[in-house]
C-alpha positions in Angstrom: 5.7 42.5 13.3 6.4 42.7 9.0 7.4 39.2 8.8 6.6 36.2 10.2 7.2 32.6 9.7 5.3 29.8 10.0 5.9 25.6 9.7 4.6 23.6 7.4 5.3 20.2 5.3 5.4 19.3 1.5 5.1 15.8 0.1 8.0 14.2 -1.8 6.8 10.0 -2.3 7.0 9.1 0.8 9.0 12.0 2.6 7.9 15.5 4.1 10.2 17.6 4.1 9.4 20.5 6.1 8.5 23.9 4.6 9.3 27.4 6.2 6.2 30.0 4.9 7.6 33.4 5.1 5.3 36.5 4.9 6.4 39.8 4.7 3.9 43.2 4.7 6.4 46.2 2.9 5.1 49.8 1.6 4.2 50.1 -1.8 1.9 49.3 -4.2 -0.7 46.4 -3.5 0.3 43.3 -4.5 0.0 39.3 -2.7 3.6 37.1 -4.7 3.7 33.9 -4.2 7.1 32.4 -4.9 8.9 29.3 -4.2 8.5 26.9 -7.3 4.5 26.7 -5.9 2.6 25.1 -8.3 -0.9 26.1 -9.6 -3.3 24.8 -7.0 -0.7 26.3 -4.5 -0.8 29.5 -6.3 -4.5 30.1 -6.4 -4.5 29.8 -2.7 -4.2 33.8 -2.4 -7.3 33.9 -3.4 -9.2 31.5 -1.0 -6.6 33.3 1.5 -7.8 36.3 0.7 -11.8 35.4 0.9 -11.3 33.2 4.3 -9.7 35.8 6.4 -12.7 38.4 5.2 -15.2 35.8 5.7 -13.7 34.7 9.2 -14.0 38.3 10.4 -9.8 40.0 9.9 -8.8 42.0 8.3 -7.0 41.8 5.0 -4.2 44.5 4.4 -5.2 45.0 1.1 -3.3 48.1 0.8 0.3 46.7 1.5 2.7 45.0 -1.2 2.4 40.9 0.5 5.3 38.5 -0.7 5.2 35.3 0.1 8.0 33.2 0.1 8.0 28.7 0.4 11.4 27.9 1.5 13.3 26.1 0.0 12.7 27.4 -2.9 14.0 24.2 -5.0 11.9 21.8 -3.4 8.4 21.2 -5.5 5.4 22.0 -3.5 1.6 21.2 -4.8 -1.9 20.6 -3.3 -3.6 23.6 -1.2 -1.8 22.6 2.2 -0.1 26.0 2.6 -3.4 27.6 2.9 -3.6 27.5 6.5 0.2 28.7 6.9 0.2 31.3 4.6 -3.4 32.8 6.4 -1.5 32.4 9.9 1.7 34.2 8.4 -0.1 37.1 7.5 -2.3 37.6 10.6 0.9 37.3 12.2 2.9 40.0 10.4 -0.1 42.2 10.7 -0.2 41.9 14.1 -3.7 40.4 14.8 -2.1 37.3 16.4 0.7 36.5 18.2 3.6 35.2 16.0 6.2 34.5 18.6 4.4 30.8 19.6 3.8 29.8 15.9 6.8 27.4 15.7 6.1 25.0 18.5 3.2 23.9 16.1 3.5 23.0 12.1 0.3 23.2 10.5 -1.7 22.2 7.0 -5.3 22.7 5.4 -6.6 23.5 2.3 -9.3 26.8 3.5 -12.7 27.4 1.9 -13.9 30.9 0.9 -15.5 30.7 4.2 -12.9 29.8 6.3 -13.6 26.0 7.2 -10.9 23.7 6.8 -10.7 20.9 4.4 -8.7 17.7 5.1 -5.3 17.5 2.8 -3.8 14.0 1.7 -0.4 12.9 2.9 -1.4 13.6 6.6 -0.2 10.4 7.7 3.2 11.0 6.0 3.7 14.4 7.6 2.9 12.5 11.3 5.8 9.7 10.3 8.3 12.8 9.5 7.6 13.6 13.1 8.0 9.9 14.4 10.5 9.5 17.6 11.3 13.1 16.8 12.8 14.5 20.0 11.1 17.7 20.8 8.3 17.4 17.5 6.6 20.2 17.0 2.6 19.8 17.3 0.8 19.4 14.2 -2.6 21.0 13.3 -4.4 19.7 10.9 -7.9 19.9 9.8 -10.8 17.2 10.8 -10.3 13.8 8.8 -6.3 14.7 7.8 -5.8 14.9 12.1 -7.3 11.3 12.4 -4.8 9.8 10.5 -1.9 11.6 11.9 -2.6 10.8 15.3 -2.4 6.9 14.6 1.5 7.9 14.4 3.2 7.0 18.3 3.5 9.9 20.5 2.5 12.9 18.1 0.8 15.4 19.3 -2.1 16.3 16.9 -4.6 18.9 17.3 -8.0 18.8 14.9 -9.2 22.2 13.8 -12.5 23.2 11.8 -12.5 26.6 10.7 -9.5 29.1 10.4 -10.5 31.3 13.6 -10.4 28.3 15.9 -6.6 28.1 15.3 -6.1 32.1 15.1 -7.8 32.0 18.6 -5.1 29.9 20.2 -2.8 32.9 18.9 -4.5 35.9 20.4 -2.6 39.1 21.7 -2.7 39.6 25.1 -4.4 43.0 25.0 -7.4 41.5 23.3 -10.4 41.0 25.0 -13.0 38.1 23.9 -16.1 36.6 25.2 -14.7 32.9 26.1 -17.9 31.6 25.9 -17.9 32.5 21.9 -14.1 31.8 21.2 -13.4 28.6 18.8 -11.3 26.0 20.4 -9.2 23.6 18.6 -9.4 19.7 20.1 -6.3 17.7 20.8 -6.7 14.1 19.6 -5.9 11.5 21.8 -3.4 8.8 20.5 -5.6 5.8 19.8 -4.6 2.8 22.0 -3.0 0.3 19.2 -3.5 -3.0 21.5 -7.2 -2.8 22.2 -7.9 -2.2 17.9 -8.3 -5.6 16.6 -9.1 -6.6 12.7 -12.5 -7.3 12.8 -13.3 -10.6 11.4 -13.4 -11.2 7.6 -17.2 -12.3 6.2 -15.2 -14.1 3.3 -14.1 -17.8 4.7 -12.6 -20.7 3.2 -14.9 -23.3 4.1 -17.6 -21.6 1.5 -15.3 -23.2 -1.0 -16.4 -26.8 -1.7 -13.5 -29.2 -2.8 -10.7 -27.6 -4.3 -8.2 -29.2 -1.8 -4.9 -29.1 -3.6 -5.8 -25.1 -3.9 -6.5 -24.6 -0.5 -3.0 -26.3 0.4 -1.4 -23.6 -2.2 -3.1 -21.1 -0.5 -1.8 -22.3 2.9 1.5 -22.9 1.8 1.4 -19.0 0.1 0.4 -17.6 3.4 3.1 -19.8 5.4 5.6 -18.8 3.4 5.1 -15.3 1.6 4.9 -17.1 -1.5 3.7 -15.6 -4.7 0.6 -17.9 -6.2 -0.9 -18.1 -10.1 -3.8 -19.9 -10.3 -4.9 -21.4 -13.4 -8.3 -22.8 -14.2 -11.6 -22.7 -16.2 -14.0 -19.9 -15.4 -16.4 -20.4 -12.6 -14.2 -22.9 -11.2 -13.4 -21.1 -7.6 -10.1 -18.9 -8.8 -11.5 -16.0 -7.8 -13.4 -16.7 -4.8 -9.8 -18.2 -3.2 -8.0 -15.1 -4.1 -10.3 -13.3 -2.2 -10.3 -15.1 0.8 -6.4 -15.5 0.9 -5.8 -12.2 2.9 -7.4 -13.1 5.8 -4.8 -16.6 5.9 -2.4 -13.8 6.6 -1.1 -12.8 10.0 -2.1 -9.6 11.5 -0.4 -6.4 10.9 1.9 -4.7 13.4 1.8 -1.6 14.2 5.2 -0.1 12.1 3.9 -2.5 9.2 0.3 -0.8 9.6 2.0 2.8 9.6 3.8 2.3 6.3 0.7 0.6 4.6 -1.4 3.4 5.8 1.0 6.0 5.0 1.3 4.8 1.1 -2.4 5.4 1.2 -2.8 8.7 2.5 -0.1 9.9 0.1 -2.6 8.9 -2.6 -5.5 9.8 -0.6 -7.1 6.5 -0.2 -6.8 5.9 3.6 -9.9 5.2 5.5 -9.7 4.6 9.6 -11.6 1.6 9.0 -9.1 0.2 7.5 -6.3 0.9 10.2 -4.6 -2.7 11.0 -5.9 -4.8 7.8 -3.9 -5.5 5.4 -5.1 -4.5 1.9 -6.4 -6.4 -1.1 -5.7 -4.6 -4.4 -7.7 -6.2 -7.3 -7.3 -3.4 -10.6 -8.7 -4.5 -13.7 -6.7 -6.5 -16.3 -6.8 -2.8 -18.2 -4.2 -1.5 -16.1 -1.8 0.3 -18.1 2.2 -0.1 -16.7 1.8 3.4 -14.9 -1.3 2.5 -12.9 0.3 -0.7 -11.3 3.8 0.8 -10.6 3.0 4.1 -10.0 4.0 7.3 -12.1 3.1 11.2 -12.8 4.7 14.1 -11.5 5.5 14.4 -8.9 5.0 10.5 -8.7 2.3 8.7 -7.4 2.1 5.5 -6.0 0.4 2.5 -8.3 -1.4 -0.3 -7.7 1.6 -1.9 -6.3 2.7 -0.1 -3.4 -1.1 0.9 -2.1 -0.8 -3.3 -1.6 2.1 -3.1 0.4 2.1 -5.9 3.4 -0.8 -7.1 1.8 -1.9 -8.7 -1.6 -2.5 -8.0 -5.4 -4.8 -10.1 -7.2 -4.1 -10.0 -10.5 -7.3 -11.7 -12.5 -6.9 -12.9 -16.2 -3.6 -12.4 -16.1 -2.8 -13.1 -19.7 -5.1 -9.6 -20.5 -3.0 -6.8 -18.9 -0.9 -5.2 -21.5 2.7 -7.1 -21.8 4.1 -3.8 -20.7 2.9 -3.6 -17.1 3.2 -7.2 -16.2 6.7 -6.9 -17.5 7.3 -3.7 -14.9 5.9 -6.1 -11.9 9.8 -8.3 -12.6 12.1 -5.8 -10.5 9.7 -5.2 -7.2 8.4 -8.8 -7.0 12.5 -9.5 -6.7 13.7 -6.0 -4.7 10.0 -5.0 -2.9 10.2 -1.3 -3.9 10.1 0.9 -7.0 12.1 4.1 -7.5 10.2 6.5 -9.7 12.5 8.7 -11.8 11.7 12.0 -13.1 13.8 14.8 -14.7 13.2 16.9 -11.5 13.8 14.2 -8.4 13.2 10.8 -7.5 10.8 9.1 -5.4 10.8 5.8 -3.8 8.3 3.7 -2.6 7.9 0.5 -0.9 6.1 -2.5 -2.6 6.2 -5.6 -0.6 3.1 -7.5 -1.6 2.3 -11.0 -2.0 0.7 -11.5 -6.1 -1.8 -13.9 -6.7 -2.4 -14.4 -10.1 -5.5 -15.9 -12.0 -5.6 -16.9 -15.6 -7.8 -19.2 -17.9 -5.7 -22.2 -19.6 -6.5 -21.2 -23.4 -8.4 -18.4 -25.0 -11.3 -19.9 -24.1 -11.2 -20.8 -20.9 -12.4 -24.6 -21.3 -8.9 -26.7 -22.3 -8.3 -29.9 -20.4 -11.9 -29.6 -18.5 -13.2 -33.2 -18.2 -16.3 -34.4 -19.5 -18.6 -37.1 -18.6 -20.0 -39.6 -21.1 -23.7 -38.0 -22.3 -22.5 -34.3 -20.4 -23.8 -31.3 -21.8 -20.5 -28.8 -21.0 -18.3 -26.7 -23.3 -15.7 -27.8 -25.0 -12.6 -26.3 -26.2 -11.6 -25.8 -29.7 -8.4 -23.4 -29.4 -5.8 -25.1 -31.9 -2.1 -25.7 -29.7 -0.7 -22.6 -31.7 -3.8 -20.2 -29.9 -3.1 -22.3 -26.7 0.5 -21.1 -27.2 0.3 -18.0 -27.9 -2.1 -17.1 -25.5 -0.2 -18.3 -22.5 3.0 -16.9 -23.7 2.0 -13.2 -23.2 2.6 -14.1 -19.8 6.7 -13.8 -20.0 9.1 -16.8 -18.8 11.0 -14.5 -16.7 7.6 -13.4 -14.7 6.3 -16.9 -14.5 10.0 -17.9 -13.2 9.6 -15.2 -10.2 6.1 -16.8 -9.5 6.7 -19.3 -6.5 3.9 -21.6 -6.9 1.9 -22.6 -9.8 -1.4 -24.5 -9.3 -4.5 -26.4 -11.6 -7.7 -25.2 -10.5 -10.1 -27.8 -12.0 -13.9 -27.4 -12.5 -16.1 -29.8 -10.4 -19.0 -31.4 -11.5 -22.4 -30.4 -9.8 -22.7 -33.5 -7.5 -19.5 -32.7 -6.1 -20.7 -29.2 -5.1 -23.3 -29.7 -3.8 -22.8 -33.2 -1.7 -19.0 -32.2 -0.8 -18.4 -31.7 2.7 -17.1 -28.3 3.9 -13.4 -28.0 4.4 -11.9 -26.4 7.1 -12.1 -22.8 8.2 -10.2 -19.4 7.7 -9.5 -19.7 10.8 -8.5 -23.2 11.0 -6.4 -22.7 8.4 -4.6 -18.9 9.5 -4.0 -20.8 12.9 -1.3 -23.4 11.3 0.1 -20.6 8.8 0.7 -18.7 11.7 2.7 -21.3 13.5 5.0 -22.1 10.4 5.8 -18.3 9.5 6.3 -18.0 13.4 8.6 -20.9 13.4 10.5 -19.6 10.5 10.7 -16.4 12.2 12.0 -17.5 14.9 14.7 -19.7 13.1 15.7 -16.7 10.7 14.3 -13.8 11.1 12.1 -13.5 7.7 9.9 -15.4 6.3 10.9 -18.3 3.6 10.0 -16.3 0.6 12.9 -13.5 1.8 15.6 -16.1 2.4 18.3 -16.2 -0.3 22.5 -16.4 -0.5 24.0 -17.9 2.9 21.0 -17.5 4.6 19.3 -19.9 1.8 22.2 -23.2 2.5 22.2 -22.6 5.6 18.1 -23.1 6.7 17.0 -25.7 3.6 19.8 -28.0 4.2 18.8 -31.2 2.6 19.7 -34.9 2.5 21.6 -37.0 0.1 18.5 -38.3 -1.0 16.6 -34.5 -1.4 19.8 -33.6 -2.9 19.9 -36.4 -5.3 15.7 -35.7 -6.3 15.8 -32.3 -7.2 19.2 -31.9 -9.0 17.7 -35.1 -10.9 14.3 -32.8 -11.2 16.0 -29.9 -12.1 17.7 -31.3 -15.3 14.6 -32.7 -16.5 12.9 -29.3 -16.4 15.9 -27.5 -16.8 15.0 -24.8 -14.5 16.8 -21.7 -13.7 19.0 -20.8 -10.4 16.2 -18.9 -10.1 13.7 -21.7 -10.3 15.8 -24.3 -8.2 16.0 -21.9 -5.2 12.4 -21.3 -5.3 11.7 -25.0 -5.2 13.8 -25.2 -1.7 11.8 -22.0 -0.3 8.6 -24.1 -0.6 9.9 -27.3 0.2 11.3 -25.6 3.7 7.8 -24.1 4.0 6.4 -27.2 3.3 8.5 -28.8 5.8 7.5 -26.0 8.6 3.8 -27.0 8.5 4.6 -30.2 8.5 6.6 -29.2 12.1 9.8 -30.8 10.8 13.4 -29.6 11.5 14.8 -30.9 8.4 13.9 -31.4 4.5 12.4 -34.3 3.5 12.3 -35.9 -0.1 8.7 -35.7 0.5 8.8 -31.9 1.3 10.9 -31.4 -2.1 8.5 -33.9 -3.9 5.5 -31.3 -3.3 7.1 -28.4 -3.7 8.0 -30.0 -7.1 4.6 -30.0 -8.0 3.9 -26.4 -7.5 6.4 -25.7 -10.3 5.1 -27.9 -12.8 5.3 -25.7 -16.4 1.4 -25.3 -17.8 0.7 -25.4 -21.3 1.8 -23.3 -23.8 5.3 -23.1 -21.8 6.3 -26.5 -21.9 
């Protein structure tokens, strides 16, 4: 057979379109031509495949004209994932293996010069492309990639460590091989998702002494999926609180875990031990807009997509570049980010919870209370410096952050003698009950309420209407701010097991939208 077809898949954002690797052998001047909009690393497969075939004991057709086409031709293709299907195509076209059964499988894997298979990124995305597909082909992947794809329910995945292991499965009928030396691939069994529980976090909120107000804000944020801004001097516990926030969120469902893991797999950062765990991303404040949102060619996911169904913690918020912070405005509302390039467009999910932290002024000690005789740092920032520092965060971005809470400094005596508060498990149970109530009532978290659903599920009594109208008028709140107070009040009412929103729930919600220094 002079022509062979082998199935594989490319990566295009979170999509994994099918690619047919066509290999044709013809008489003529010896050559190895690879076509089909292949990137540089794909074209380099010619040398890897040649060496891998020869070092694996196969014959490479050096005296023939080899043409490899990656169809469709207008689909960009990158990375070394096509090494294995190209090698199998050459073996089938040259009659060294039986190519009649290759259509039942899809292959991906980078070849070393010895023929060993190396993992490729995006294996879980490949598995998701076959999710719930009738008569889906089997996947053959290298170690490290096969374990990822096997997490997809219903996927049939084989793990092969060497080119010889794959080729021996398609040996010709007339070939007589020693069964004792024949290499075999291994089928991976689908893991039991119901038995896989995320390990308990070693970070407990009971470790944070005092800060009852900040802990209450964390509880509300976790119960209603609200974003949160912590404002306080250095050492007050903002980072400790933020790093413990993810443990308050409910456990991931398998569908959510697959979405989260697919993004991490596409970026080449997925680890099996992180399965069913909510991601927490905390980029450095020097991160660019592209690092946060994503970009490049081909487009890659950024930090906000890697935090999908998890937490994005931005410490030292005013120190981030203004362009990077402004790029967060749309994803905070829509829950996704679209990256457009001249060749193609990619859309990545970005439904994350934002936890941000900042100092109240450039030196960090504005408003710090001092007792008589105490030698604590003193803020010497001028009002103009405080104003410029706070205004590094634009009003539209600040308006999109639901909860604003001050985290004051605490005395040494309070830190030493204060009793431990509720632990993470206790607070998480309360958050779970409140979120479960909201899901049963409206089918979504309170933060996602909008339009008619907000009017229906966040009804106010006469006193509450009068009160929130007065407050919104006094602070000149936008419509978005007013609606966010209603959502927060709905979460507070759920935590209190109240069917309706009372005036006290509105009063507490208003405290989390007060303007802070520099934005008054």
